C-alpha positions, 0 to 999 in steps of 0.5 A: 136115966143116968144121974146128972153131975151136981158139979155143972151149972149153965150160964145165960148162953147155955154154956156149961160151967164146972162149979167144982172149978168155977170154969167153963167146959169150952170157950164162951165165944165159940167152943167148936172153933176154939177146939179146931184152932187150939187142938186140931191146928195146934197139933197140925191136924188133919195134915198128920192123920194116918192109919192108926194115928192115936190122940190122947186127951186130958179132960174129956168134958162134953166130948166136944174135942173128940167129936170135932176130931171125928169130923176132921178125920172124916173130912180128911179122907184118910183110910184106916182107923183113928184111936182116941183115948181120953182121961176124965175124973168127973164124967158128965151124964149123956143128958148133960153132954147132949145139952152142951153139944146142942149149941153146935148143929154141925155135930148133931148127927155125931152127938146123937150117935155118941150120947146114945152109947155113952156110959159115964163109967167110961170104957171103949166106944165105937162112935163110927166104924173107923174111930175107936174111943176109950174114956178112962175115968178116975185120977189122971196121974195113976191112970196114965202111969198104968196106960200102956200106949203112946200118943201121936198127939195130946190135947191138954184140956184140963180146967185152968191151971190156977183152979185145977193144978193137979192136971198140970203138975210136973208129975203128970206132964212128965207122964204125958211125955213118957206116953208120947212118941218121939216128935209127937205133939201137944197143944193146949189153950193155956200159956201159963209160965209154970205149965210151959216150964213143966212141959220143957222139963218133961222133954218137950220143945215148947212154943208160945203162940197166938191164942184163940179169940180174946186169948193172947197166947196158947202153947204147942210143942213136940217131944224131943228125941 
């Protein structure tokens, strides 16, 4: 049995909380709908899906964003392969991921398949035949610097910038831009001014837009040629 991360607690509604950063892994309102609104809609997905489309993510967490994306990919009817690369410093165990995802019955089939193959040390996973997942475990900045790929879309989903500033540093967001195709997009739940300024400095066209649920704003953008 995989050892459980000691950094996770659970609130009264069963939402996992990262005690290291005192922040929930997903929205206290509806995590799945938040993912669809912020990361899929925010990156103009599934409209942009095509064979070979590559999504990258900062903060794999419970895998909720990934599994919601797989559902959207399947529903889109696009033929070919979807690539998904996620950078995660503190991976959860399969048991913790399974407990967290149990809140979303729509994901049950995919979640069962995924957690049955999950390894907290990361690596390559094939959850279904046309989706390739790679989870890179460790320090995000050093791992992205050495990553050879470029993303068509980024999910910037680290814990709150006020609580986990390393995942929103100028240096890291500059590497995000360096590893994005021209006119590739990003989306994030935060609208913190420092984050928006860093993304602009890195070369993105940045837009503050309406946030999910009670959040007033979020941020989206694309890499300028």
